[in-house]
C-alpha positions, 0 to 999 in steps of 0.5 A: 054701447052695452051690446058692443061690449058684450060682442067684444067679449064673446069675440075675444073669448072665441078667439082665445078658445081657438089659441089655446085648442091650438096650442094644447093639440099641438104643443111646443117643447121648451129645450133648456141649454145649460152648461157648467154650475157652481156654488159661490158665482155670480151672473158674471159668466153667462155659462156658469149658473149658480146651483141656488138659481138652478134649484128654484127653477127645478122647484118652479117646473115641479110646482107648476106640473111641468114634465121633464122628457128623456131624449126618446120621449122627445124623438116620440114627440117629433115623430107624432108618435105619442101625445104629451101634456101641454107643460113640457121641457127638456132639460139639456147641459152641454160639454159634460161638466164635472159640476153637473155630475156634483151639483145638478144630477143630485137635484135633479134626482131629489126632484125626480126630473130627467135630463140630458147631458151632451158630452165631449168625447175627448174630454172623458176619455182623457180625463180632462180636468173639470170634466166627467170621465169615462169612468165618471160617465159609467157611474152616472148611468148607475146612480142616475138612470134619469140622466141621458148621455149623448154626444157633443162630438168627440173633439170638433170644438177645436176647428168648427163644424163649418171647417170640417169635410165629411171624412173628418166628421166620420172619423170624429163619430168613429172616435166618439162611438168608443167613449158615447153611444148614442143616436143623439147630438148637440153640435159643437158651439151649435154650428153645423153644415149640410156635410154635417147633417148628411154624416148624421144621417149616415151614422143613424143619429135621430136628433141634432141640437143648435145653440149659441149666437146666431141661432134661433132661441125659441121652443121646439115644434113638430114641424122643425127638421129633426137636424136643427133643433132650436133650444133656449139658452138659460143664461146666469143672469136670467131672473125667475120671472123671466125664466117662468115667462119664457117657458109658458110662452109658446114660442 
């Protein structure tokens, strides 16, 4: 009986070593998806996170030695041009809310962390209430070099990607270039079709990210298409223990 137990422990140890070796040789990256932030908000709106909770999450990442990637670094990871430590995350925020600038960016600077904001070009150009304007985006570049500004389209949220042809996509991309210069995009509502992917390639975009209901909510892998990068939705009602487990899992 004793020999069987010892044999079983040896087998389990070997399996564990193999699994860990595979994970560390080809790690996955948690691409974290956020939206809006608030000071005195509860969990009733999934996409508005209490800024206190966000700081807790940043503290956890810092304490446990997670590296926060820039978009260029993540692209290098995807291209296998560079090896990253096992504990990597890419922090992303959609839509370009003013709360990103006022609440989230100061905390990211405080903890010396990188992040990406995917902005809607029309909102920025027209200075829509509640969103960062073109002038604010210029301030971001000056005040927060740790923040990447990327595209969430110029104005495709109204129609949706499934209902837009190539010519409309090209026009949208052209308008967005006047506001945001980037090689990276997050699909509006996470939706895309082959037309969208083809126009992205025409315009030399390097990466595009999905999100939302019906999409894959898992960590990104080397083998993922550059134009179908999955993200993990960090909702307002996610407890800290679940956040910790979710980013630690290898998938």
